[in-house]
C-alpha positions as CSV (number, residue, x, y, z in Angstrom):
1,M,38.5,92.0,50.9
2,E,38.7,88.5,51.5
3,Y,41.2,88.1,54.9
4,L,41.2,91.4,55.8
5,K,38.1,93.7,57.7
6,W,38.3,97.0,58.8
7,S,35.9,100.1,60.0
8,I,36.6,103.7,61.0
9,E,35.2,104.7,64.8
10,D,36.2,107.8,66.7
11,K,39.1,108.4,63.6
12,V,40.8,104.5,64.6
13,A,40.8,102.5,61.8
14,T,40.3,99.4,62.6
15,I,41.8,96.4,60.8
16,T,41.0,92.9,61.9
17,I,42.9,90.1,60.1
18,N,40.4,87.5,59.3
19,R,41.8,84.4,58.3
20,P,41.6,80.8,60.8
21,P,42.4,79.0,62.0
22,A,45.9,80.8,62.7
23,N,45.8,84.6,60.3
24,A,48.6,83.0,58.3
25,L,49.7,86.0,56.3
26,S,49.2,85.0,52.2
27,S,50.5,87.2,49.8
28,G,46.7,87.9,48.8
29,L,46.1,89.4,52.6
30,I,49.5,91.4,52.1
31,N,47.9,92.7,48.7
32,E,44.8,93.5,51.2
33,L,46.7,95.0,53.5
34,S,48.3,97.5,51.3
35,T,44.8,98.6,49.6
36,V,43.9,99.2,53.3
37,L,47.0,101.5,53.7
38,D,45.5,103.3,50.4
39,E,42.2,104.0,51.0
40,V,43.2,105.1,55.1
41,E,46.3,106.9,54.4
42,T,44.3,110.1,52.3
43,N,40.9,109.6,54.6
44,D,41.1,112.5,56.7
45,E,38.0,110.3,59.3
46,V,41.2,108.2,60.4
47,R,43.9,109.5,62.3
48,V,45.1,106.4,63.9
49,L,45.4,102.4,62.7
50,L,44.2,100.1,64.9
51,I,45.7,95.9,64.0
52,H,44.1,92.8,65.8
53,G,43.4,89.5,65.0
54,E,40.4,87.7,64.7
55,G,40.2,84.3,66.7
56,K,43.0,82.8,69.3
57,F,46.1,84.4,67.2
58,F,47.1,88.1,66.2
59,S,48.8,86.1,63.1
60,A,50.8,82.7,63.3
61,G,53.0,83.3,60.4
62,A,53.1,83.5,56.8
63,D,51.4,80.7,54.6
64,I,53.4,77.8,54.4
65,K,51.2,76.0,52.5
66,E,51.8,78.9,49.5
67,F,55.6,78.2,49.6
68,T,54.4,75.1,48.5
69,T,53.7,76.5,45.1
70,I,56.1,78.9,44.6
71,E,59.2,78.6,42.3
72,G,62.4,80.1,41.0
73,N,62.5,83.9,42.0
74,G,59.1,83.7,43.2
75,F,60.1,83.6,47.0
76,A,62.7,86.4,46.6
77,N,59.6,88.1,44.7
78,L,57.5,87.3,48.1
79,S,60.0,88.4,50.3
80,E,60.7,92.1,49.0
81,N,56.1,92.8,48.2
82,G,56.0,92.3,52.0
83,Q,59.0,94.2,52.9
84,D,57.7,96.7,50.6
85,V,54.1,96.7,52.6
86,F,56.1,96.7,55.8
87,E,58.5,99.1,55.3
88,R,55.3,101.4,53.9
89,M,53.7,101.1,57.9
90,E,57.0,102.0,59.7
91,T,57.3,105.3,57.4
92,F,53.7,105.9,57.4
93,P,52.2,109.4,58.4
94,K,49.6,107.9,60.8
95,P,50.6,105.7,63.7
96,I,49.6,102.4,63.7
97,I,49.4,99.9,67.0
98,A,49.2,96.2,66.9
99,A,47.6,94.9,69.2
100,I,48.7,91.0,70.4
101,H,47.3,88.6,71.9
102,G,47.6,84.8,71.4
103,A,50.8,84.1,69.0
104,S,52.5,86.5,66.5
105,L,55.4,84.6,64.8
106,G,57.4,84.8,62.3
107,G,55.6,86.8,59.6
108,G,52.9,87.8,61.7
109,L,56.1,89.4,64.5
110,E,57.7,90.8,61.3
111,L,53.9,92.6,60.6
112,A,53.4,93.8,64.3
113,M,57.5,95.1,63.6
114,A,56.4,97.0,61.4
115,C,54.2,99.0,63.4
116,H,55.3,102.1,65.3
117,I,53.2,100.8,68.6
118,R,53.1,97.6,70.1
119,L,50.3,96.2,73.1
120,V,50.5,92.8,74.1
121,T,48.5,89.9,76.3
122,E,51.1,89.0,79.4
123,N,50.5,85.1,77.8
124,A,51.1,86.4,74.1
125,K,54.1,84.1,72.6
126,L,56.5,86.3,70.0
127,G,59.1,84.8,68.0
128,L,60.9,84.4,64.3
129,P,60.7,80.6,64.8
130,E,61.9,80.1,60.3
131,L,65.3,78.1,61.2
132,Q,63.5,75.8,62.8
133,L,62.0,74.7,59.5
134,G,65.3,75.1,58.0
135,L,64.1,78.8,56.7
136,I,64.9,82.2,57.6
137,P,62.6,85.6,58.2
138,G,61.6,86.8,55.0
139,F,59.8,90.7,55.4
140,A,62.9,92.6,57.5
141,G,62.6,90.4,60.1
142,T,66.3,90.1,60.9
143,Q,67.1,93.7,60.5
144,R,64.1,94.9,62.5
145,L,64.4,92.3,65.8
146,P,68.0,93.5,66.5
147,R,66.7,96.9,66.8
148,Y,64.4,96.3,69.6
149,V,65.8,93.6,71.7
150,G,69.9,94.2,70.3
151,T,72.0,92.0,68.2
152,A,72.4,89.4,70.7
153,R,69.1,88.2,72.5
154,A,68.2,88.8,68.5
155,A,70.2,85.9,67.7
156,E,69.6,83.8,70.5
157,M,65.4,84.3,69.7
158,M,66.0,83.8,65.9
159,I,68.6,81.0,66.0
160,T,66.8,78.9,69.1
161,S,63.6,79.4,67.3
162,E,62.2,80.1,70.9
163,P,59.7,82.7,71.4
164,I,59.1,85.4,74.3
165,T,55.9,86.3,76.5
166,G,54.3,88.9,76.1
167,L,55.9,90.4,79.5
168,E,59.0,89.5,78.6
169,A,58.6,91.5,75.1
170,V,58.3,94.8,77.4
171,Q,61.0,93.9,79.5
172,F,63.2,93.5,76.1
173,G,61.7,96.5,74.6
174,L,59.9,94.9,71.6
175,A,56.5,95.2,72.9
176,N,55.2,99.0,75.1
177,H,53.0,97.8,77.8
178,A,51.1,94.3,78.6
179,Y,47.9,93.5,79.9
180,P,45.6,90.2,80.9
181,D,43.3,89.1,77.6
182,E,40.6,90.4,78.6
183,A,42.3,93.9,78.8
184,L,43.4,94.1,75.6
185,L,41.8,96.1,72.6
186,E,40.1,98.1,75.3
187,N,43.3,99.6,76.7
188,A,44.4,99.9,72.7
189,Y,41.5,101.7,71.8
190,I,42.2,104.1,74.9
191,L,45.6,104.5,73.3
192,A,44.1,104.9,69.8
193,K,41.9,107.6,70.8
194,K,44.4,109.1,73.1
195,M,46.7,109.3,70.1
196,A,43.5,110.9,67.7
197,A,43.1,113.4,69.2
198,K,46.3,115.2,68.7
199,S,47.0,117.2,65.7
200,P,47.2,115.4,62.7
201,I,50.2,117.5,61.1
202,S,52.1,117.4,64.6
203,V,51.7,113.4,64.2
204,K,52.5,113.2,61.1
205,A,56.0,115.5,61.5
206,T,56.7,113.2,64.6
207,L,56.7,109.8,62.8
208,N,58.7,111.3,60.0
209,L,61.4,112.5,62.2
210,L,61.5,109.1,64.1
211,N,62.3,107.3,60.2
212,Y,65.5,109.4,60.8
213,A,66.4,108.0,64.2
214,K,65.2,104.7,62.7
215,T,68.8,105.0,60.3
216,G,70.9,106.7,62.2
217,Q,71.0,109.9,60.6
218,F,71.2,111.9,63.3
219,H,72.5,115.7,61.9
220,E,70.2,115.0,59.5
221,G,67.3,114.4,61.3
222,V,68.2,117.8,63.9
223,K,68.5,120.0,60.4
224,K,64.7,118.2,59.9
225,E,63.3,118.9,62.6
226,A,63.8,122.4,62.7
227,Q,62.4,122.6,59.6
228,L,59.3,121.1,60.4
229,F,59.5,122.9,63.8
230,G,58.9,126.0,61.5
231,E,56.1,124.5,59.5
232,V,53.9,122.9,62.2
233,F,54.4,126.4,64.2
234,S,52.4,127.9,61.5
235,S,49.5,126.0,61.0
236,E,46.0,126.3,62.5
237,D,46.4,123.4,64.7
238,A,49.6,124.8,66.5
239,K,47.7,128.5,67.1
240,E,44.6,126.4,68.7
241,G,46.5,124.4,70.9
242,I,48.2,127.3,72.2
243,T,44.9,129.3,72.6
244,A,43.5,126.6,73.9
245,F,46.2,126.3,76.9
246,L,46.1,129.9,77.3
247,E,42.0,129.2,78.0
248,K,42.7,125.9,79.9
249,R,40.3,124.0,77.2
250,K,40.9,121.0,75.5
251,P,42.1,122.2,71.6
252,E,40.1,121.2,68.8
253,F,42.5,119.5,66.1
254,K,41.3,120.0,62.6
255,G,44.3,119.3,60.9
256,K,45.0,122.4,59.1
């Protein structure tokens, strides 16, 4: 790995974007991210993924210098590749948390929006400023941002190219929680460990069902919920969870 560092501890895989000075998202970095997803998806030691940036930024955006080396259909191919990887993240069977500090702009925000949960520092800057360069978002930012903040606010953010703060991101529904800079990673790990303590079977089923809500398929979603409700109830984890509740102890889920 040239641009990413990652490690596993307490069933949490921590992925660090390490491409100074701004952690810009190049095609190489996105490909490395895809490789990490391959490795952690089938790793039973990983139950939650946590993504953050090294240095002063989460990610200040796509690699603009790389744009000068691309011609013809290369731009559409770059966009489609990023969209595919980020869609895979959004539909990933294990929770992905983005811990955002500094700047999360352009492709950096599009990466964060593909995660299931976003935690931010209070003064973080989040935005899609591509129109300032005469461009548009290319990694599904035009589609994800309105889902979180509404169409009108998304239009304002994109067309003015002005970022919002971490506190505003929580207020607008783009982020879950905001923390002082020094408390971000500590609280991100606390949340990740809480999630890692749950049954991987029920977590995977829940994330699967959230995808139906994303696409507005209510009736299909409730049918799938009934199916998965029955399947989850027959798991060893479900039996362990019920037994532990009756015995007034913490359950020990094994993912079976």
